[in-house]
All heavy atoms as TSV, in Angstrom:
chain	resi	resn	atom	element	x	y	z
A	1	MET	N	N	111.537	48.924	215.419
A	1	MET	CA	C	111.308	47.870	216.331
A	1	MET	C	C	109.926	47.966	216.833
A	1	MET	O	O	109.380	48.938	217.158
A	1	MET	CB	C	112.270	47.843	217.474
A	1	MET	CG	C	112.035	46.767	218.479
A	1	MET	SD	S	113.313	46.888	219.783
A	1	MET	CE	C	114.235	45.362	219.315
A	2	VAL	N	N	109.186	46.762	216.916
A	2	VAL	CA	C	107.870	46.665	217.378
A	2	VAL	C	C	107.878	46.795	218.951
A	2	VAL	O	O	108.601	45.971	219.544
A	2	VAL	CB	C	107.092	45.382	216.913
A	2	VAL	CG1	C	105.769	45.382	217.404
A	2	VAL	CG2	C	107.108	45.353	215.380
A	3	ASN	N	N	107.110	47.547	219.578
A	3	ASN	CA	C	107.064	47.778	220.863
A	3	ASN	C	C	105.780	47.169	221.530
A	3	ASN	O	O	104.651	47.551	221.116
A	3	ASN	CB	C	107.135	49.266	221.302
A	3	ASN	CG	C	107.263	49.544	222.722
A	3	ASN	OD1	O	106.366	49.202	223.538
A	3	ASN	ND2	N	108.378	50.116	223.161
A	4	LYS	N	N	105.904	46.315	222.544
A	4	LYS	CA	C	104.775	45.648	223.146
A	4	LYS	C	C	103.791	46.763	223.821
A	4	LYS	O	O	102.587	46.427	223.805
A	4	LYS	CB	C	105.308	44.714	224.157
A	4	LYS	CG	C	104.208	43.762	224.876
A	4	LYS	CD	C	104.867	42.836	225.884
A	4	LYS	CE	C	103.746	41.944	226.416
A	4	LYS	NZ	N	104.319	40.920	227.316
A	5	THR	N	N	104.346	47.742	224.338
A	5	THR	CA	C	103.450	48.687	225.041
A	5	THR	C	C	102.638	49.545	224.055
A	5	THR	O	O	101.491	49.795	224.219
A	5	THR	CB	C	104.322	49.557	225.923
A	5	THR	OG1	O	105.048	48.741	226.815
A	5	THR	CG2	C	103.416	50.575	226.763
A	6	THR	N	N	103.285	50.006	222.963
A	6	THR	CA	C	102.646	51.024	222.046
A	6	THR	C	C	101.843	50.291	220.956
A	6	THR	O	O	100.956	50.895	220.414
A	6	THR	CB	C	103.628	51.927	221.384
A	6	THR	OG1	O	104.634	51.163	220.648
A	6	THR	CG2	C	104.347	52.832	222.475
A	7	ASN	N	N	102.242	49.006	220.669
A	7	ASN	CA	C	101.479	48.250	219.555
A	7	ASN	C	C	101.278	46.827	220.027
A	7	ASN	O	O	101.865	45.923	219.374
A	7	ASN	CB	C	102.154	48.442	218.284
A	7	ASN	CG	C	101.233	48.197	217.139
A	7	ASN	OD1	O	100.268	47.464	217.267
A	7	ASN	ND2	N	101.613	48.723	215.981
A	8	PRO	N	N	100.548	46.501	221.022
A	8	PRO	CA	C	100.458	45.238	221.502
A	8	PRO	C	C	99.907	44.144	220.491
A	8	PRO	O	O	100.409	42.935	220.473
A	8	PRO	CB	C	99.479	45.210	222.709
A	8	PRO	CG	C	98.740	46.502	222.471
A	8	PRO	CD	C	99.650	47.410	221.799
A	9	HIS	N	N	99.022	44.500	219.642
A	9	HIS	CA	C	98.435	43.568	218.680
A	9	HIS	C	C	99.563	43.121	217.591
A	9	HIS	O	O	99.673	42.006	217.350
A	9	HIS	CB	C	97.185	44.196	217.915
A	9	HIS	CG	C	96.042	44.459	218.710
A	9	HIS	ND1	N	95.281	43.476	219.278
A	9	HIS	CD2	C	95.474	45.645	219.058
A	9	HIS	CE1	C	94.290	43.956	219.953
A	9	HIS	NE2	N	94.389	45.397	219.824
A	10	TYR	N	N	100.171	44.044	217.200
A	10	TYR	CA	C	101.208	43.782	216.170
A	10	TYR	C	C	102.413	43.113	216.778
A	10	TYR	O	O	102.990	42.062	216.233
A	10	TYR	CB	C	101.794	45.076	215.513
A	10	TYR	CG	C	102.570	44.838	214.249
A	10	TYR	CD1	C	101.975	44.125	213.178
A	10	TYR	CD2	C	103.849	45.202	214.180
A	10	TYR	CE1	C	102.711	43.911	212.032
A	10	TYR	CE2	C	104.607	45.018	212.993
A	10	TYR	CZ	C	104.052	44.289	211.965
A	10	TYR	OH	O	104.786	44.128	210.791
A	11	TYR	N	N	102.762	43.435	218.042
A	11	TYR	CA	C	103.771	42.693	218.748
A	11	TYR	C	C	103.376	41.208	219.034
A	11	TYR	O	O	104.262	40.288	218.768
A	11	TYR	CB	C	104.040	43.364	220.191
A	11	TYR	CG	C	105.072	42.769	221.005
A	11	TYR	CD1	C	106.383	43.100	220.851
A	11	TYR	CD2	C	104.790	41.668	221.883
A	11	TYR	CE1	C	107.397	42.537	221.577
A	11	TYR	CE2	C	105.782	41.112	222.648
A	11	TYR	CZ	C	107.093	41.486	222.513
A	11	TYR	OH	O	108.121	40.955	223.175
A	12	LYS	N	N	102.223	40.979	219.297
A	12	LYS	CA	C	101.782	39.602	219.516
A	12	LYS	C	C	101.791	38.781	218.166
A	12	LYS	O	O	102.230	37.684	218.158
A	12	LYS	CB	C	100.282	39.661	220.062
A	12	LYS	CG	C	99.743	38.307	220.481
A	12	LYS	CD	C	98.404	38.488	221.103
A	12	LYS	CE	C	97.805	37.109	221.419
A	12	LYS	NZ	N	96.428	37.250	222.001
A	13	LEU	N	N	101.374	39.428	217.113
A	13	LEU	CA	C	101.393	38.826	215.839
A	13	LEU	C	C	102.854	38.489	215.444
A	13	LEU	O	O	103.193	37.253	215.073
A	13	LEU	CB	C	100.869	39.767	214.791
A	13	LEU	CG	C	100.886	39.084	213.306
A	13	LEU	CD1	C	100.106	37.970	213.131
A	13	LEU	CD2	C	100.370	40.248	212.403
A	14	VAL	N	N	103.798	39.418	215.506
A	14	VAL	CA	C	105.122	39.185	215.168
A	14	VAL	C	C	105.800	38.078	216.062
A	14	VAL	O	O	106.463	37.140	215.610
A	14	VAL	CB	C	106.009	40.472	215.221
A	14	VAL	CG1	C	107.500	40.198	215.052
A	14	VAL	CG2	C	105.508	41.446	214.114
A	15	SER	N	N	105.483	38.098	217.400
A	15	SER	CA	C	106.025	37.033	218.293
A	15	SER	C	C	105.535	35.714	217.974
A	15	SER	O	O	106.207	34.693	217.987
A	15	SER	CB	C	105.733	37.518	219.713
A	15	SER	OG	O	106.184	38.652	220.102
A	16	ALA	N	N	104.259	35.631	217.655
A	16	ALA	CA	C	103.622	34.334	217.285
A	16	ALA	C	C	104.233	33.762	215.992
A	16	ALA	O	O	104.511	32.491	215.892
A	16	ALA	CB	C	102.158	34.373	217.101
A	17	PHE	N	N	104.454	34.645	215.049
A	17	PHE	CA	C	105.029	34.262	213.778
A	17	PHE	C	C	106.414	33.755	214.011
A	17	PHE	O	O	106.847	32.728	213.451
A	17	PHE	CB	C	105.016	35.474	212.727
A	17	PHE	CG	C	105.490	35.076	211.366
A	17	PHE	CD1	C	104.641	34.391	210.582
A	17	PHE	CD2	C	106.699	35.477	210.973
A	17	PHE	CE1	C	105.028	34.020	209.243
A	17	PHE	CE2	C	107.151	35.079	209.615
A	17	PHE	CZ	C	106.350	34.465	208.813
A	18	LYS	N	N	107.231	34.463	214.789
A	18	LYS	CA	C	108.622	34.046	215.147
A	18	LYS	C	C	108.675	32.691	215.774
A	18	LYS	O	O	109.428	31.871	215.476
A	18	LYS	CB	C	109.336	35.110	215.984
A	18	LYS	CG	C	110.714	34.776	216.289
A	18	LYS	CD	C	111.473	35.857	217.008
A	18	LYS	CE	C	112.954	35.425	217.166
A	18	LYS	NZ	N	113.733	36.335	217.965
A	19	GLU	N	N	107.662	32.502	216.701
A	19	GLU	CA	C	107.578	31.252	217.494
A	19	GLU	C	C	107.438	30.050	216.527
A	19	GLU	O	O	107.963	29.007	216.670
A	19	GLU	CB	C	106.458	31.230	218.383
A	19	GLU	CG	C	106.664	30.484	219.730
A	19	GLU	CD	C	105.525	30.749	220.647
A	19	GLU	OE1	O	105.512	31.783	221.297
A	19	GLU	OE2	O	104.606	29.875	220.767
A	20	LYS	N	N	106.564	30.288	215.443
A	20	LYS	CA	C	106.300	29.171	214.532
A	20	LYS	C	C	107.322	28.991	213.397
A	20	LYS	O	O	107.584	27.914	212.949
A	20	LYS	CB	C	104.920	29.425	213.810
A	20	LYS	CG	C	103.774	29.167	214.771
A	20	LYS	CD	C	102.456	29.299	213.983
A	20	LYS	CE	C	101.250	28.985	214.853
A	20	LYS	NZ	N	101.008	27.514	215.084
A	21	THR	N	N	107.937	30.135	213.041
A	21	THR	CA	C	108.826	30.065	211.865
A	21	THR	C	C	110.270	30.314	212.189
A	21	THR	O	O	111.196	29.932	211.339
A	21	THR	CB	C	108.427	31.129	210.716
A	21	THR	OG1	O	108.675	32.441	211.317
A	21	THR	CG2	C	106.992	30.964	210.372
A	22	GLY	N	N	110.566	30.930	213.294
A	22	GLY	CA	C	111.957	31.290	213.566
A	22	GLY	C	C	112.286	32.657	213.019
A	22	GLY	O	O	113.523	33.092	213.136
A	23	ILE	N	N	111.464	33.226	212.300
A	23	ILE	CA	C	111.591	34.539	211.684
A	23	ILE	C	C	110.809	35.617	212.466
A	23	ILE	O	O	109.594	35.493	212.540
A	23	ILE	CB	C	111.172	34.553	210.212
A	23	ILE	CG1	C	111.938	33.536	209.379
A	23	ILE	CG2	C	111.331	35.926	209.562
A	23	ILE	CD1	C	111.383	33.201	208.087
A	24	GLY	N	N	111.484	36.566	212.988
A	24	GLY	CA	C	110.924	37.615	213.847
A	24	GLY	C	C	110.602	38.874	213.091
A	24	GLY	O	O	110.730	39.954	213.563
A	25	MET	N	N	110.066	38.706	211.828
A	25	MET	CA	C	109.816	39.913	210.997
A	25	MET	C	C	108.632	39.549	210.032
A	25	MET	O	O	108.421	38.532	209.518
A	25	MET	CB	C	111.029	40.234	210.153
A	25	MET	CG	C	110.908	41.336	209.207
A	25	MET	SD	S	112.383	41.809	208.346
A	25	MET	CE	C	112.729	40.270	207.377
A	26	LEU	N	N	107.822	40.607	209.883
A	26	LEU	CA	C	106.706	40.479	208.899
A	26	LEU	C	C	106.862	41.652	207.910
A	26	LEU	O	O	107.332	42.807	208.464
A	26	LEU	CB	C	105.293	40.480	209.471
A	26	LEU	CG	C	105.012	39.345	210.422
A	26	LEU	CD1	C	103.762	39.546	211.229
A	26	LEU	CD2	C	104.903	38.011	209.596
A	27	ILE	N	N	106.310	41.589	206.789
A	27	ILE	CA	C	106.417	42.694	205.826
A	27	ILE	C	C	104.928	43.151	205.657
A	27	ILE	O	O	104.003	42.365	205.279
A	27	ILE	CB	C	107.002	42.313	204.435
A	27	ILE	CG1	C	108.427	41.961	204.665
A	27	ILE	CG2	C	106.807	43.472	203.448
A	27	ILE	CD1	C	109.080	41.357	203.471
A	28	ASN	N	N	104.698	44.421	206.035
A	28	ASN	CA	C	103.402	45.019	205.886
A	28	ASN	C	C	103.297	45.753	204.448
A	28	ASN	O	O	103.985	46.684	204.224
A	28	ASN	CB	C	103.052	45.979	206.985
A	28	ASN	CG	C	101.712	46.543	207.013
A	28	ASN	OD1	O	100.820	46.103	206.194
A	28	ASN	ND2	N	101.518	47.522	207.729
A	29	THR	N	N	102.412	45.174	203.623
A	29	THR	CA	C	102.382	45.733	202.359
A	29	THR	C	C	100.917	46.289	202.096
A	29	THR	O	O	99.989	45.901	202.851
A	29	THR	CB	C	102.681	44.820	201.092
A	29	THR	OG1	O	101.669	43.803	201.190
A	29	THR	CG2	C	104.063	44.245	201.335
A	30	SER	N	N	100.623	47.111	201.015
A	30	SER	CA	C	99.366	47.453	200.663
A	30	SER	C	C	98.517	46.129	200.381
A	30	SER	O	O	99.050	45.204	199.802
A	30	SER	CB	C	99.207	48.416	199.556
A	30	SER	OG	O	99.867	47.866	198.427
A	31	PHE	N	N	97.225	46.089	200.742
A	31	PHE	CA	C	96.516	44.947	200.556
A	31	PHE	C	C	95.665	45.048	199.240
A	31	PHE	O	O	94.682	45.614	199.197
A	31	PHE	CB	C	95.609	44.701	201.726
A	31	PHE	CG	C	94.859	43.363	201.780
A	31	PHE	CD1	C	94.012	43.052	202.839
A	31	PHE	CD2	C	94.933	42.444	200.820
A	31	PHE	CE1	C	93.303	41.899	202.904
A	31	PHE	CE2	C	94.138	41.270	200.862
A	31	PHE	CZ	C	93.422	41.030	201.955
A	32	ASN	N	N	96.276	44.452	198.223
A	32	ASN	CA	C	95.549	44.334	196.988
A	32	ASN	C	C	96.163	43.228	196.159
A	32	ASN	O	O	97.434	42.922	196.398
A	32	ASN	CB	C	95.482	45.645	196.254
A	32	ASN	CG	C	96.804	46.188	195.791
A	32	ASN	OD1	O	97.776	46.136	196.455
A	32	ASN	ND2	N	96.821	46.721	194.600
A	33	VAL	N	N	95.511	42.768	195.092
A	33	VAL	CA	C	96.135	41.803	194.187
A	33	VAL	C	C	96.300	42.567	192.861
A	33	VAL	O	O	95.542	43.445	192.570
A	33	VAL	CB	C	95.313	40.515	194.203
A	33	VAL	CG1	C	95.469	39.630	195.458
A	33	VAL	CG2	C	93.888	40.749	193.788
A	34	LYS	N	N	96.913	41.883	192.030
A	34	LYS	CA	C	97.209	42.456	190.644
A	34	LYS	C	C	95.881	42.935	189.941
A	34	LYS	O	O	94.925	42.139	189.910
A	34	LYS	CB	C	97.918	41.495	189.834
A	34	LYS	CG	C	98.576	41.980	188.553
A	34	LYS	CD	C	99.382	40.992	187.835
A	34	LYS	CE	C	100.113	41.602	186.719
A	34	LYS	NZ	N	101.012	40.622	186.062
A	35	TYR	N	N	95.874	44.141	189.472
A	35	TYR	CA	C	94.770	44.708	188.757
A	35	TYR	C	C	93.548	45.006	189.571
A	35	TYR	O	O	92.407	45.189	189.063
A	35	TYR	CB	C	94.316	43.849	187.545
A	35	TYR	CG	C	95.464	43.517	186.590
A	35	TYR	CD1	C	95.881	42.178	186.375
A	35	TYR	CD2	C	96.081	44.527	185.884
A	35	TYR	CE1	C	96.900	41.927	185.515
A	35	TYR	CE2	C	97.176	44.257	185.060
A	35	TYR	CZ	C	97.586	42.872	184.881
A	35	TYR	OH	O	98.571	42.679	184.019
A	36	SER	N	N	93.699	45.008	190.931
A	36	SER	CA	C	92.595	45.293	191.832
A	36	SER	C	C	93.027	46.570	192.598
A	36	SER	O	O	94.157	46.843	192.974
A	36	SER	CB	C	92.310	44.177	192.805
A	36	SER	OG	O	91.959	43.043	192.068
A	37	PRO	N	N	92.016	47.279	193.029
A	37	PRO	CA	C	92.307	48.507	193.903
A	37	PRO	C	C	92.705	48.033	195.324
A	37	PRO	O	O	92.440	46.960	195.705
A	37	PRO	CB	C	90.977	49.257	193.933
A	37	PRO	CG	C	89.940	48.229	193.674
A	37	PRO	CD	C	90.604	47.245	192.753
A	38	ILE	N	N	93.335	48.951	196.028
A	38	ILE	CA	C	93.674	48.619	197.445
A	38	ILE	C	C	92.408	48.427	198.323
A	38	ILE	O	O	91.482	49.140	198.065
A	38	ILE	CB	C	94.561	49.775	198.046
A	38	ILE	CG1	C	95.897	49.797	197.310
A	38	ILE	CG2	C	94.780	49.622	199.539
A	38	ILE	CD1	C	96.800	50.941	197.786
A	39	ILE	N	N	92.457	47.357	199.106
A	39	ILE	CA	C	91.286	47.036	199.924
A	39	ILE	C	C	91.137	48.028	201.037
A	39	ILE	O	O	92.163	48.327	201.752
A	39	ILE	CB	C	91.486	45.639	200.445
A	39	ILE	CG1	C	91.326	44.710	199.241
A	39	ILE	CG2	C	90.395	45.265	201.461
A	39	ILE	CD1	C	91.594	43.199	199.492
A	40	TYR	N	N	89.938	48.479	201.290
A	40	TYR	CA	C	89.571	49.429	202.284
A	40	TYR	C	C	88.603	48.869	203.306
A	40	TYR	O	O	88.755	49.106	204.444
A	40	TYR	CB	C	88.977	50.756	201.587
A	40	TYR	CG	C	88.534	51.735	202.600
A	40	TYR	CD1	C	89.500	52.457	203.320
A	40	TYR	CD2	C	87.235	52.039	202.803
A	40	TYR	CE1	C	89.159	53.476	204.150
A	40	TYR	CE2	C	86.889	53.018	203.766
A	40	TYR	CZ	C	87.843	53.727	204.404
A	40	TYR	OH	O	87.470	54.673	205.346
A	41	LEU	N	N	87.685	47.950	202.874
A	41	LEU	CA	C	86.630	47.584	203.827
A	41	LEU	C	C	86.935	46.057	204.150
A	41	LEU	O	O	87.490	45.286	203.459
A	41	LEU	CB	C	85.283	47.528	203.199
A	41	LEU	CG	C	84.766	48.967	202.721
A	41	LEU	CD1	C	83.531	48.841	201.857
A	41	LEU	CD2	C	84.571	49.792	203.920
A	42	SER	N	N	86.546	45.666	205.340
A	42	SER	CA	C	86.694	44.327	205.915
A	42	SER	C	C	86.021	43.232	204.901
A	42	SER	O	O	86.662	42.292	204.689
A	42	SER	CB	C	86.204	44.104	207.261
A	42	SER	OG	O	86.833	45.008	208.156
A	43	VAL	N	N	84.865	43.510	204.393
A	43	VAL	CA	C	84.148	42.594	203.502
A	43	VAL	C	C	85.010	42.388	202.258
A	43	VAL	O	O	85.084	41.270	201.759
A	43	VAL	CB	C	82.741	43.058	203.138
A	43	VAL	CG1	C	82.764	44.353	202.469
A	43	VAL	CG2	C	81.941	41.951	202.541
A	44	ASN	N	N	85.635	43.432	201.821
A	44	ASN	CA	C	86.487	43.254	200.543
A	44	ASN	C	C	87.744	42.415	200.890
A	44	ASN	O	O	88.226	41.658	200.079
A	44	ASN	CB	C	86.926	44.587	200.026
A	44	ASN	CG	C	85.784	45.412	199.601
A	44	ASN	OD1	O	85.570	46.531	200.099
A	44	ASN	ND2	N	84.881	44.937	198.748
A	45	ALA	N	N	88.312	42.577	202.179
A	45	ALA	CA	C	89.429	41.776	202.573
A	45	ALA	C	C	89.078	40.236	202.635
A	45	ALA	O	O	89.852	39.409	202.163
A	45	ALA	CB	C	89.885	42.297	203.972
A	46	ILE	N	N	87.926	39.998	203.089
A	46	ILE	CA	C	87.498	38.567	203.158
A	46	ILE	C	C	87.226	38.011	201.785
A	46	ILE	O	O	87.605	36.865	201.514
A	46	ILE	CB	C	86.163	38.493	204.120
A	46	ILE	CG1	C	86.557	38.862	205.538
A	46	ILE	CG2	C	85.581	37.074	203.977
A	46	ILE	CD1	C	85.340	39.094	206.340
A	47	GLU	N	N	86.634	38.842	200.903
A	47	GLU	CA	C	86.449	38.365	199.473
A	47	GLU	C	C	87.805	38.088	198.854
A	47	GLU	O	O	87.929	36.953	198.227
A	47	GLU	CB	C	85.649	39.363	198.753
A	47	GLU	CG	C	84.173	39.529	199.089
A	47	GLU	CD	C	83.525	40.681	198.518
A	47	GLU	OE1	O	84.272	41.589	197.815
A	47	GLU	OE2	O	82.280	40.779	198.597
A	48	CYS	N	N	88.699	38.942	199.018
A	48	CYS	CA	C	90.028	38.673	198.459
A	48	CYS	C	C	90.714	37.513	199.006
A	48	CYS	O	O	91.336	36.623	198.309
A	48	CYS	CB	C	90.947	39.983	198.742
A	48	CYS	SG	S	92.527	39.873	197.918
A	49	PHE	N	N	90.560	37.273	200.315
A	49	PHE	CA	C	91.190	36.123	201.045
A	49	PHE	C	C	90.672	34.864	200.467
A	49	PHE	O	O	91.321	33.842	200.208
A	49	PHE	CB	C	90.807	36.236	202.517
A	49	PHE	CG	C	91.073	34.919	203.308
A	49	PHE	CD1	C	92.415	34.564	203.591
A	49	PHE	CD2	C	90.111	34.170	203.679
A	49	PHE	CE1	C	92.668	33.483	204.303
A	49	PHE	CE2	C	90.332	32.879	204.235
A	49	PHE	CZ	C	91.656	32.559	204.546
A	50	LEU	N	N	89.286	34.746	200.180
A	50	LEU	CA	C	88.681	33.637	199.730
A	50	LEU	C	C	89.108	33.260	198.346
A	50	LEU	O	O	89.136	32.074	197.889
A	50	LEU	CB	C	87.193	33.689	199.703
A	50	LEU	CG	C	86.516	33.795	201.133
A	50	LEU	CD1	C	85.103	34.084	201.023
A	50	LEU	CD2	C	86.777	32.514	201.828
A	51	LYS	N	N	89.536	34.255	197.516
A	51	LYS	CA	C	89.925	34.078	196.170
A	51	LYS	C	C	91.535	33.821	195.954
A	51	LYS	O	O	91.833	33.440	194.943
A	51	LYS	CB	C	89.586	35.208	195.273
A	51	LYS	CG	C	88.118	35.466	195.130
A	51	LYS	CD	C	87.663	36.663	194.382
A	51	LYS	CE	C	86.232	36.951	194.345
A	51	LYS	NZ	N	85.923	38.162	193.781
A	52	ASN	N	N	92.253	34.026	196.991
A	52	ASN	CA	C	93.611	34.004	196.793
A	52	ASN	C	C	94.347	33.181	197.935
A	52	ASN	O	O	93.777	32.956	199.049
A	52	ASN	CB	C	94.334	35.426	196.850
A	52	ASN	CG	C	93.800	36.258	195.759
A	52	ASN	OD1	O	94.311	36.099	194.649
A	52	ASN	ND2	N	92.733	36.980	195.889
A	53	GLU	N	N	95.595	32.823	197.766
A	53	GLU	CA	C	96.310	32.118	198.694
A	53	GLU	C	C	97.004	33.039	199.700
A	53	GLU	O	O	98.040	33.826	199.299
A	53	GLU	CB	C	97.387	31.123	198.071
A	53	GLU	CG	C	98.146	30.325	198.965
A	53	GLU	CD	C	99.103	29.404	198.315
A	53	GLU	OE1	O	98.777	29.085	197.113
A	53	GLU	OE2	O	100.097	28.985	198.896
A	54	MET	N	N	96.634	33.128	200.862
A	54	MET	CA	C	97.105	34.099	201.847
A	54	MET	C	C	96.679	33.886	203.218
A	54	MET	O	O	95.833	32.976	203.485
A	54	MET	CB	C	96.746	35.540	201.504
A	54	MET	CG	C	95.203	35.838	201.599
A	54	MET	SD	S	94.720	37.505	201.274
A	54	MET	CE	C	95.248	37.764	199.645
A	55	VAL	N	N	97.315	34.488	204.255
A	55	VAL	CA	C	96.783	34.463	205.671
A	55	VAL	C	C	96.270	35.897	205.874
A	55	VAL	O	O	96.846	36.852	205.481
A	55	VAL	CB	C	97.953	34.184	206.539
A	55	VAL	CG1	C	97.453	34.343	207.991
A	55	VAL	CG2	C	98.493	32.875	206.309
A	56	LEU	N	N	95.060	35.993	206.416
A	56	LEU	CA	C	94.382	37.248	206.668
A	56	LEU	C	C	94.477	37.533	208.226
A	56	LEU	O	O	94.036	36.768	208.961
A	56	LEU	CB	C	92.929	37.131	206.202
A	56	LEU	CG	C	92.062	38.377	206.424
A	56	LEU	CD1	C	92.600	39.647	205.656
A	56	LEU	CD2	C	90.611	38.078	205.969
A	57	VAL	N	N	94.915	38.711	208.433
A	57	VAL	CA	C	95.023	39.245	209.883
A	57	VAL	C	C	94.340	40.525	210.037
A	57	VAL	O	O	94.645	41.486	209.329
A	57	VAL	CB	C	96.513	39.288	210.336
A	57	VAL	CG1	C	96.591	39.885	211.731
A	57	VAL	CG2	C	97.313	38.096	210.161
A	58	MET	N	N	93.317	40.503	210.880
A	58	MET	CA	C	92.536	41.688	211.206
A	58	MET	C	C	92.350	41.775	212.748
A	58	MET	O	O	91.608	41.041	213.326
A	58	MET	CB	C	91.112	41.703	210.498
A	58	MET	CG	C	91.204	41.635	209.002
A	58	MET	SD	S	89.526	41.756	208.191
A	58	MET	CE	C	88.641	40.396	208.822
A	59	LYS	N	N	93.176	42.865	213.152
A	59	LYS	CA	C	93.198	43.018	214.756
A	59	LYS	C	C	93.538	41.726	215.361
A	59	LYS	O	O	94.650	41.250	215.237
A	59	LYS	CB	C	91.898	43.713	215.264
A	59	LYS	CG	C	91.755	45.080	214.709
A	59	LYS	CD	C	90.744	45.860	215.485
A	59	LYS	CE	C	90.679	47.209	214.947
A	59	LYS	NZ	N	89.905	48.110	215.848
A	60	ASP	N	N	92.629	41.126	216.187
A	60	ASP	CA	C	92.971	39.923	217.038
A	60	ASP	C	C	92.689	38.678	216.224
A	60	ASP	O	O	92.751	37.573	216.768
A	60	ASP	CB	C	92.184	39.961	218.356
A	60	ASP	CG	C	92.841	41.002	219.316
A	60	ASP	OD1	O	93.873	41.385	219.160
A	60	ASP	OD2	O	92.009	41.317	220.251
A	61	ILE	N	N	92.199	38.733	214.959
A	61	ILE	CA	C	91.763	37.635	214.216
A	61	ILE	C	C	92.812	37.223	213.150
A	61	ILE	O	O	93.255	38.046	212.319
A	61	ILE	CB	C	90.386	37.841	213.606
A	61	ILE	CG1	C	89.321	38.295	214.594
A	61	ILE	CG2	C	89.952	36.655	212.734
A	61	ILE	CD1	C	88.140	38.857	214.073
A	62	ILE	N	N	93.170	35.909	213.166
A	62	ILE	CA	C	94.035	35.420	212.123
A	62	ILE	C	C	93.322	34.242	211.436
A	62	ILE	O	O	92.848	33.343	212.105
A	62	ILE	CB	C	95.429	34.872	212.697
A	62	ILE	CG1	C	96.126	35.977	213.475
A	62	ILE	CG2	C	96.237	34.260	211.667
A	62	ILE	CD1	C	97.302	35.466	214.214
A	63	VAL	N	N	93.175	34.415	210.116
A	63	VAL	CA	C	92.362	33.502	209.377
A	63	VAL	C	C	93.283	32.741	208.342
A	63	VAL	O	O	93.981	33.358	207.583
A	63	VAL	CB	C	91.208	34.151	208.550
A	63	VAL	CG1	C	90.282	33.206	207.896
A	63	VAL	CG2	C	90.354	35.049	209.442
A	64	THR	N	N	93.290	31.417	208.333
A	64	THR	CA	C	94.078	30.687	207.334
A	64	THR	C	C	93.145	29.707	206.613
A	64	THR	O	O	91.997	29.418	207.094
A	64	THR	CB	C	95.166	29.829	208.058
A	64	THR	OG1	O	94.652	29.047	209.043
A	64	THR	CG2	C	96.078	30.808	208.798
A	65	LYS	N	N	93.547	29.188	205.606
A	65	LYS	CA	C	92.905	28.092	204.805
A	65	LYS	C	C	93.786	26.860	204.798
A	65	LYS	O	O	95.051	26.953	204.798
A	65	LYS	CB	C	92.532	28.555	203.455
A	65	LYS	CG	C	91.643	29.708	203.293
A	65	LYS	CD	C	91.263	29.947	201.818
A	65	LYS	CE	C	92.251	30.893	201.178
A	65	LYS	NZ	N	91.873	31.322	199.858
A	66	ASN	N	N	93.122	25.709	204.690
A	66	ASN	CA	C	93.942	24.463	204.409
A	66	ASN	C	C	94.093	24.383	202.921
A	66	ASN	O	O	93.112	24.113	202.140
A	66	ASN	CB	C	93.120	23.278	204.953
A	66	ASN	CG	C	93.107	23.181	206.410
A	66	ASN	OD1	O	93.940	23.718	207.098
A	66	ASN	ND2	N	92.059	22.496	206.936
A	67	LEU	N	N	95.321	24.627	202.536
A	67	LEU	CA	C	95.613	24.584	201.025
A	67	LEU	C	C	96.275	23.300	200.714
A	67	LEU	O	O	96.898	22.674	201.324
A	67	LEU	CB	C	96.443	25.798	200.723
A	67	LEU	CG	C	95.798	27.159	201.062
A	67	LEU	CD1	C	96.788	28.235	200.688
A	67	LEU	CD2	C	94.610	27.404	200.151
């Protein structure tokens, strides 16, 4: 269970997602796409985001695209 006190950023994200979708759960997976290494740097995360259909969350920042 996500705890507001011990992990406020993740708690806020899950709560906002539930508010919009009715689903109070997110799946945290390794961040990479097929045939690519796991992303380690923020700049690589942004590059991957620009090339793929996804929502990018980094700490307090949520980035989406109009698809």
